[in-house]
C-alpha positions as CSV (number, residue, x, y, z in Angstrom):
1,M,83.9,-86.8,8.0
2,A,85.0,-83.2,7.9
3,K,84.7,-81.1,4.7
4,S,87.6,-79.1,3.4
5,G,87.2,-75.4,2.9
6,N,87.0,-75.7,-0.9
7,N,83.8,-77.9,-0.9
8,H,80.6,-75.9,-1.5
9,V,77.2,-77.0,-0.6
10,V,76.0,-75.7,-4.0
11,P,78.7,-76.4,-6.6
12,E,77.2,-73.8,-9.0
13,A,78.0,-71.1,-6.4
14,R,81.7,-71.4,-7.2
15,A,81.3,-69.5,-10.6
16,A,79.3,-66.7,-8.9
17,L,81.8,-66.4,-6.1
18,D,84.7,-66.3,-8.5
19,K,83.0,-63.6,-10.5
20,F,82.3,-61.6,-7.3
21,K,85.9,-62.0,-6.2
22,M,87.2,-60.7,-9.6
23,E,84.9,-57.7,-9.5
24,A,86.0,-56.9,-6.0
25,A,89.6,-57.2,-7.0
26,S,89.1,-54.9,-9.9
27,D,87.4,-52.3,-7.6
28,V,90.5,-52.1,-5.4
29,G,93.1,-52.4,-8.2
30,V,94.4,-55.9,-7.6
31,N,95.2,-57.9,-10.6
32,L,93.8,-61.4,-10.0
33,K,94.2,-64.2,-12.5
34,Q,92.3,-67.4,-13.0
35,G,93.7,-70.2,-10.9
36,Y,96.7,-69.7,-8.5
37,N,97.2,-66.3,-6.9
38,G,99.7,-67.2,-4.3
39,D,102.0,-64.4,-5.4
40,L,99.6,-61.8,-4.0
41,T,100.8,-59.9,-0.9
42,S,98.8,-60.2,2.3
43,R,97.7,-56.6,1.8
44,E,96.4,-57.3,-1.7
45,A,94.5,-60.4,-0.6
46,G,93.1,-58.6,2.4
47,S,91.9,-55.7,0.4
48,V,90.0,-58.0,-2.0
49,G,88.4,-59.9,1.0
50,G,87.6,-56.6,2.7
51,Q,86.0,-55.2,-0.5
52,M,83.9,-58.4,-0.8
53,V,82.7,-58.0,2.8
54,K,81.9,-54.3,2.3
55,R,79.8,-55.1,-0.8
56,M,78.0,-57.9,1.0
57,I,77.1,-55.6,3.9
58,E,75.9,-52.9,1.5
59,A,73.7,-55.4,-0.3
60,Y,72.3,-56.6,3.0
61,E,71.6,-53.1,4.3
62,K,69.9,-52.2,1.0
63,S,67.7,-55.3,1.3
64,M,66.6,-54.2,4.8
65,K,65.1,-50.9,3.5
């Protein structure tokens, strides 16, 4: 049975991911709200995702030192 993309192995991780996403959105000036954000442009959504990846890479590089 295949899992959908919204199922997390660790359900408690959802709150942490949502907080991380909100912080990344704030960093790039995108106004996210709780719940549905389907009114975002592709550029806005992409900038949030890009900021999240950038911060994850920075954290990984910092942990390697």
